[in-house]
DOVEX-756003 format. One line per field, with one value per residue (C-alpha): residue number from 1; residue in three letters; x, y, z. Coordinates in Angstrom, 2 decimals. Example, Ala and Ser with C-alpha at 12.3 -4.5 7.8 and 13.67 -1.06 7.14 Angstrom:
REM DOVEX-756003
num <- [1  2];
residu <- [ALA  SER];
px <- [12.30  13.67];
py <- [-4.50  -1.06];
pz <- [7.80  7.14];
END
This chain:
REM DOVEX-756003
num <- [1  2  3  4  5  6  7  8  9  10  11  12  13  14  15  16  17  18  19  20  21  22  23  24  25  26  27  28  29  30  31  32  33  34  35  36  37  38  39  40  41  42  43  44  45  46  47  48  49  50  51  52  53  54  55  56  57  58  59  60  61  62  63  64  65  66  67  68  69  70  71  72  73  74  75  76  77  78  79  80  81  82  83  84  85  86  87  88  89  90  91  92  93  94  95  96  97  98  99  100  101  102  103  104  105  106  107  108  109  110  111  112  113  114  115  116  117  118  119  120  121  122  123  124  125  126  127  128  129  130  131  132  133  134  135  136  137  138  139  140  141  142  143  144  145  146  147  148  149  150  151  152  153  154  155  156  157  158  159  160  161  162  163  164  165  166  167  168  169  170  171  172  173  174  175  176  177  178  179  180  181  182  183  184  185  186  187  188  189  190  191  192  193  194  195  196  197  198  199  200  201  202  203  204  205  206  207  208  209  210  211  212  213  214  215  216  217  218  219  220  221  222  223  224  225  226  227  228  229  230  231  232  233  234  235  236  237  238  239  240  241  242  243  244  245  246  247  248  249  250  251  252  253  254  255  256  257  258  259  260  261  262  263  264  265  266  267  268  269  270  271  272  273  274  275  276  277  278  279  280  281  282  283  284  285  286  287  288  289  290  291  292  293  294  295  296  297  298  299  300  301  302  303  304  305  306  307  308  309  310  311  312  313  314  315  316  317  318  319  320  321  322  323  324  325  326  327  328  329  330  331  332  333  334  335  336  337  338  339  340  341  342  343  344  345  346  347];
residu <- [UNK  UNK  UNK  UNK  UNK  UNK  UNK  UNK  UNK  UNK  UNK  UNK  UNK  UNK  UNK  UNK  UNK  UNK  UNK  UNK  UNK  UNK  UNK  UNK  UNK  UNK  UNK  UNK  UNK  UNK  UNK  UNK  UNK  UNK  UNK  UNK  UNK  UNK  UNK  UNK  UNK  UNK  UNK  UNK  UNK  UNK  UNK  UNK  UNK  UNK  UNK  UNK  UNK  UNK  UNK  UNK  UNK  UNK  UNK  UNK  UNK  UNK  UNK  UNK  UNK  UNK  UNK  UNK  UNK  UNK  UNK  UNK  UNK  UNK  UNK  UNK  UNK  UNK  UNK  UNK  UNK  UNK  UNK  UNK  UNK  UNK  UNK  UNK  UNK  UNK  UNK  UNK  UNK  UNK  UNK  UNK  UNK  UNK  UNK  UNK  UNK  UNK  UNK  UNK  UNK  UNK  UNK  UNK  UNK  UNK  UNK  UNK  UNK  UNK  UNK  UNK  UNK  UNK  UNK  UNK  UNK  UNK  UNK  UNK  UNK  UNK  UNK  UNK  UNK  UNK  UNK  UNK  UNK  UNK  UNK  UNK  UNK  UNK  UNK  UNK  UNK  UNK  UNK  UNK  UNK  UNK  UNK  UNK  UNK  UNK  UNK  UNK  UNK  UNK  UNK  UNK  UNK  UNK  UNK  UNK  UNK  UNK  UNK  UNK  UNK  UNK  UNK  UNK  UNK  UNK  UNK  UNK  UNK  UNK  UNK  UNK  UNK  UNK  UNK  UNK  UNK  UNK  UNK  UNK  UNK  UNK  UNK  UNK  UNK  UNK  UNK  UNK  UNK  UNK  UNK  UNK  UNK  UNK  UNK  UNK  UNK  UNK  UNK  UNK  UNK  UNK  UNK  UNK  UNK  UNK  UNK  UNK  UNK  UNK  UNK  UNK  UNK  UNK  UNK  UNK  UNK  UNK  UNK  UNK  UNK  UNK  UNK  UNK  UNK  UNK  UNK  UNK  UNK  UNK  UNK  UNK  UNK  UNK  UNK  UNK  UNK  UNK  UNK  UNK  UNK  UNK  UNK  UNK  UNK  UNK  UNK  UNK  UNK  UNK  UNK  UNK  UNK  UNK  UNK  UNK  UNK  UNK  UNK  UNK  UNK  UNK  UNK  UNK  UNK  UNK  UNK  UNK  UNK  UNK  UNK  UNK  UNK  UNK  UNK  UNK  UNK  UNK  UNK  UNK  UNK  UNK  UNK  UNK  UNK  UNK  UNK  UNK  UNK  UNK  UNK  UNK  UNK  UNK  UNK  UNK  UNK  UNK  UNK  UNK  UNK  UNK  UNK  UNK  UNK  UNK  UNK  UNK  UNK  UNK  UNK  UNK  UNK  UNK  UNK  UNK  UNK  UNK  UNK  UNK  UNK  UNK  UNK  UNK  UNK  UNK  UNK  UNK  UNK  UNK  UNK  UNK  UNK  UNK  UNK  UNK  UNK  UNK  UNK  UNK  UNK  UNK  UNK];
px <- [-0.10  1.09  2.85  3.75  6.89  7.91  9.01  8.89  5.66  4.54  2.33  0.25  -0.23  -1.50  -3.66  -5.15  -6.16  -7.71  -9.57  -7.87  -5.53  -2.09  -1.70  -3.60  -1.62  1.67  0.65  -0.45  3.04  5.46  4.33  4.95  2.48  0.41  0.10  -0.89  -3.67  -5.10  -4.66  -7.28  -9.68  -7.98  -9.87  -8.52  -5.22  -5.32  -6.11  -3.43  -0.62  -1.95  -1.89  1.42  2.99  1.29  2.84  6.16  6.13  9.33  9.57  12.58  14.18  16.07  12.96  10.75  13.35  13.57  9.74  9.29  12.82  12.79  15.36  13.05  16.12  16.59  19.85  20.23  22.82  23.55  26.35  26.86  24.67  26.13  24.22  21.12  18.97  20.18  19.76  16.29  15.32  16.75  14.62  11.56  12.98  13.69  10.37  8.31  10.22  9.86  6.03  6.13  8.42  11.49  15.06  17.52  21.12  22.87  26.27  27.92  29.23  30.61  29.05  31.94  30.69  33.15  32.52  28.91  29.48  31.45  28.85  25.80  27.74  28.25  24.74  23.31  25.71  23.67  20.70  18.71  15.12  15.40  17.43  16.71  19.30  19.72  23.19  22.01  23.79  21.86  23.85  22.92  26.42  26.45  22.66  24.14  25.21  24.10  22.58  19.99  18.59  17.49  16.56  14.06  15.15  13.57  15.72  15.14  15.77  17.59  16.27  18.16  15.77  12.46  13.70  14.36  11.47  12.20  10.59  11.77  10.95  9.61  12.99  12.39  9.13  11.22  13.61  10.71  9.29  12.74  12.73  9.43  9.86  13.12  11.47  8.44  11.19  12.62  15.84  17.17  20.89  20.93  23.30  22.83  25.13  24.12  25.57  27.06  26.02  25.92  22.90  19.51  18.74  21.26  20.52  16.75  16.54  19.01  17.10  13.73  15.16  16.98  13.89  11.48  13.98  14.12  10.27  10.32  12.75  15.61  17.95  20.67  24.11  26.23  28.77  26.16  25.84  28.59  28.50  30.08  29.81  26.84  28.47  29.18  32.89  31.45  28.67  31.16  33.59  30.87  29.15  32.54  33.08  29.56  29.94  33.23  31.79  31.34  28.24  27.76  24.40  21.69  20.44  21.71  19.87  21.88  20.45  20.66  20.67  24.29  25.69  23.41  25.17  28.38  27.05  26.37  30.03  31.00  28.53  29.84  33.49  32.73  30.80  27.21  24.12  21.74  18.35  19.61  22.69  21.97  18.87  19.66  17.51  18.55  16.71  15.29  14.47  16.75  16.30  19.13  17.42  15.11  17.70  20.58  21.52  19.63  16.57  17.06  14.42  14.36  12.33  10.90  11.31  9.30  12.48  11.12  8.02  10.33  11.94  8.44  7.18  10.46  9.71  6.05  7.10  9.58  6.99  5.04  7.94  8.50  4.80  5.09  3.53  4.98  6.56  5.99  8.01  6.42  7.36  6.30  5.52  7.85  6.99  8.64  9.09  10.03  12.14  14.49  17.40  15.50  14.53  12.10  11.68  14.76  14.94  15.56  19.17  19.67  17.82];
py <- [0.01  3.53  5.31  2.20  2.07  -1.23  0.44  3.43  5.03  3.21  4.22  1.08  2.34  5.86  4.11  1.87  4.50  6.53  3.78  4.54  2.52  2.49  3.75  6.97  7.65  7.05  9.49  12.07  11.94  11.01  11.74  14.66  17.88  16.60  12.98  14.34  16.65  13.61  11.03  12.45  15.45  18.50  17.32  13.72  15.03  17.38  14.70  12.36  15.17  16.08  12.66  11.86  14.97  14.01  10.42  11.80  9.82  10.27  9.04  6.82  8.93  6.06  3.84  6.62  7.33  3.63  3.79  7.05  7.45  11.03  12.45  15.40  17.69  20.87  22.36  26.14  28.14  31.56  34.01  34.83  33.75  36.63  39.23  40.55  40.20  36.74  35.59  36.92  35.14  31.95  32.46  32.21  29.09  27.45  28.23  27.07  24.02  22.85  23.37  20.76  18.42  19.14  20.01  22.63  23.30  26.24  26.68  29.93  30.27  33.77  34.40  32.54  30.31  27.75  27.48  27.62  24.38  22.84  23.45  22.32  19.00  18.79  19.42  16.98  14.32  14.51  13.05  16.26  16.12  19.68  22.84  26.56  28.76  32.36  32.99  32.96  34.94  36.68  34.77  31.44  30.57  27.41  26.60  24.23  21.70  18.21  17.18  20.12  18.49  15.59  17.55  20.25  23.65  27.04  30.27  32.98  36.84  36.62  35.54  33.92  33.61  32.27  28.61  28.65  29.22  32.08  33.90  37.76  40.94  43.22  44.93  46.99  48.31  49.05  51.07  52.84  53.77  55.31  57.27  58.71  59.71  61.57  63.19  64.40  66.00  68.01  65.99  66.04  65.35  61.92  59.07  55.25  53.05  50.16  46.99  43.90  43.77  40.07  39.99  40.69  42.56  45.31  45.14  45.33  47.99  50.25  49.66  50.65  53.74  54.79  54.11  55.96  59.11  58.55  58.59  61.73  63.33  63.31  60.61  59.40  59.63  56.58  58.25  58.67  54.81  53.08  49.17  48.01  45.01  44.88  46.06  49.10  49.54  49.14  51.69  54.11  53.98  54.11  56.94  58.81  58.56  60.08  62.91  64.09  64.85  68.39  69.23  66.48  64.61  66.15  62.68  58.86  55.82  52.73  49.40  47.84  49.34  48.30  50.17  53.29  53.10  53.23  56.17  58.05  57.69  59.13  61.99  62.67  62.51  65.21  67.42  66.83  66.65  63.90  65.01  68.73  68.73  65.19  62.78  59.30  56.08  52.52  49.16  46.13  47.89  46.24  46.50  49.02  51.38  53.07  53.20  55.08  58.91  59.89  57.27  55.79  56.23  52.75  50.24  47.60  44.01  41.15  39.14  36.34  35.89  35.29  32.40  30.92  31.00  29.45  26.55  26.38  26.45  23.63  21.39  21.94  20.66  17.56  16.49  16.73  20.10  22.90  25.70  29.40  32.33  34.98  38.45  40.14  43.90  46.14  49.29  52.80  53.68  57.44  58.67  61.51  60.71  62.38  65.45  68.18  69.15  70.86  74.46  75.40  75.94  72.27  71.03];
pz <- [0.03  -0.69  1.99  4.21  5.96  4.41  0.83  -1.40  -2.63  -5.77  -8.80  -7.87  -4.35  -5.49  -8.10  -5.54  -3.24  -5.71  -7.64  -10.78  -13.25  -12.90  -16.55  -15.69  -12.64  -14.72  -17.37  -15.00  -12.86  -15.29  -19.17  -21.34  -20.82  -24.01  -22.71  -19.21  -20.67  -22.39  -19.35  -17.17  -16.35  -14.40  -11.15  -11.44  -12.43  -9.35  -7.20  -8.26  -7.96  -4.41  -3.01  -4.72  -2.92  0.47  0.09  -1.10  -4.24  -6.18  -9.94  -11.10  -14.03  -15.31  -15.56  -16.86  -19.44  -20.59  -21.08  -22.93  -24.55  -23.09  -20.81  -19.61  -19.93  -21.96  -22.77  -22.89  -24.60  -23.84  -24.66  -20.87  -18.14  -16.23  -17.98  -16.20  -19.55  -20.36  -16.54  -16.40  -19.53  -17.99  -14.83  -17.29  -18.86  -15.82  -14.15  -17.35  -17.79  -14.00  -14.18  -17.16  -15.21  -17.51  -16.02  -17.70  -17.72  -19.25  -20.97  -21.95  -25.66  -25.48  -28.82  -30.58  -33.41  -32.91  -29.33  -30.07  -32.23  -29.68  -26.85  -29.15  -29.69  -25.92  -25.04  -27.56  -26.07  -22.93  -24.59  -24.14  -25.39  -26.95  -26.90  -26.42  -28.04  -27.01  -28.61  -32.47  -35.13  -38.12  -40.49  -38.84  -37.59  -35.70  -36.37  -39.17  -36.48  -37.97  -34.45  -34.71  -37.56  -35.50  -32.17  -31.58  -30.66  -30.40  -30.41  -27.73  -27.40  -30.99  -34.33  -37.38  -40.30  -40.93  -40.90  -37.11  -34.80  -32.31  -29.26  -29.12  -28.46  -31.32  -31.35  -34.41  -32.74  -29.73  -31.83  -33.27  -29.78  -28.69  -31.91  -31.54  -28.00  -29.06  -32.11  -29.77  -27.73  -30.81  -30.99  -34.58  -34.04  -32.36  -32.27  -31.77  -29.64  -31.99  -30.29  -32.01  -35.83  -35.89  -33.08  -34.25  -30.92  -32.10  -35.50  -35.37  -32.39  -34.28  -37.69  -36.27  -34.77  -37.77  -40.17  -37.72  -38.08  -41.93  -42.10  -40.24  -42.71  -40.59  -41.75  -39.21  -40.95  -40.67  -38.69  -35.83  -35.70  -33.81  -33.19  -29.89  -27.41  -25.43  -22.22  -20.23  -21.59  -25.38  -24.75  -23.09  -25.93  -28.52  -26.75  -26.18  -30.18  -30.76  -28.29  -29.61  -32.98  -33.86  -33.92  -31.17  -30.99  -28.36  -27.76  -27.91  -28.15  -26.85  -27.70  -24.26  -20.54  -20.01  -22.84  -21.90  -18.46  -20.39  -22.25  -18.85  -17.95  -21.22  -20.71  -17.15  -18.26  -20.86  -18.38  -19.87  -17.67  -18.51  -19.18  -19.97  -22.26  -23.53  -23.56  -23.22  -23.91  -23.22  -23.72  -21.90  -18.27  -16.14  -12.40  -12.22  -14.80  -12.50  -9.45  -11.17  -9.99  -13.15  -13.97  -17.26  -19.80  -21.53  -23.57  -21.58  -23.07  -21.62  -20.56  -18.36  -20.64  -23.63  -21.62  -20.63  -24.23  -25.42  -23.51  -24.68  -28.14  -27.46  -25.82  -29.12  -31.33  -28.80  -29.34  -33.28  -33.72  -35.48  -33.59  -34.46  -33.93  -31.34  -31.06  -27.86  -27.59  -25.97  -23.91  -23.61  -19.90  -19.70  -16.83  -16.32  -18.60  -21.57  -19.86  -21.34  -24.88  -26.37  -27.52  -31.22  -30.57  -29.92  -32.86];
END
C-alpha cells in the first residue's frame, strides 16, 4: 500500500487509493505535458498530484527514460549567463520547464561560433530532449550543426531567419518607440550605440530607430551609428566617439541598458548633464535602470516571458506540432534621462 513504511511509494499504491488505473496515474505523473492533458480530467489529475505529494512519491528517472525514451532534460545556450537580461530570460525558462516536469542546464558560448558548435555537440551528447538557443547570429552561424537536424530547438531573444522558430521581443518596434520619443522632444541630431552587428537584438533595434527618423525626414548619418559590445565598456567607448563629434548629438539611443550606463559615464566625463545637455534612452528596463542617479528612460522588453514562451514552443515541437515564431510587444518607460523638450538651438 502506498505510504507504508515497508517500501517506497509506488504508482500502484497511489492508483489503489484513488481507484484508478496505474496507466492513468503514470501518465499524469510521468508523461509529457500533452500526454498528461489527455490522461485524465483536470480534477482527477489534481487529485493524483495532491496524493503523490502527500505521500512523498518520487519518480524513477531511469525507469521513466527507458519507457518514454525521453530524458526530460533541456539544454540552454547563452552568450553569458552573468548578463542580467540573459539571467532573467533563463529564470523564465527554468520556471516554465519545471512546471512541465523538465530540468534545464545552461552553458555559455561567449558568442563565438566555434565555441557555439562545440557546446551544441556537448549538449546533444547529454541526450537532451531539446534545446533553447539564446546566442543565435543573424547569419545562422552554428545553427548548421548536424545534430540540430534531429533534435527540436527554439531560439530565444535573438532571431536568425524564418527557418528557425524564435521567441523574441519586437525589437524593430522598440527602436521606433525610442525614436518617436526623441522626435517628440525635438531632437534632430541623434546618435545610436548600436551593439553587435551580428545579433538581431542590436541590428533590429538600431534599424527600427533609424527607419523612424528617416520617415520623419531626419535621416541619421552613418557616422552617428556606432557598433560595440553589449556591455558598459562598449557603450562608453561608442558614446565617447559620438559625443566628440562636432556638432555632437543632443540625444543617444543605446540598444541595451548596460551600454546606456556606459554612455552615462561618457557624458559625465565630458561634463554633460543627462536630461539637460544630453537625452539618453536604453533598452530592456533592467532593475537598475530606475535606480541610477539619473533614472534611465528605456524600452521595456518582456524578458522572463520570452523564456517561458520558448519552453512552450519547444514542448509543441516535442509533441510533433509545428513551432511558430513569436514577437512580444515592448513598452517605452520614460524617466529623467531624456528630460524636457529641447529648444531650437539644440535641434
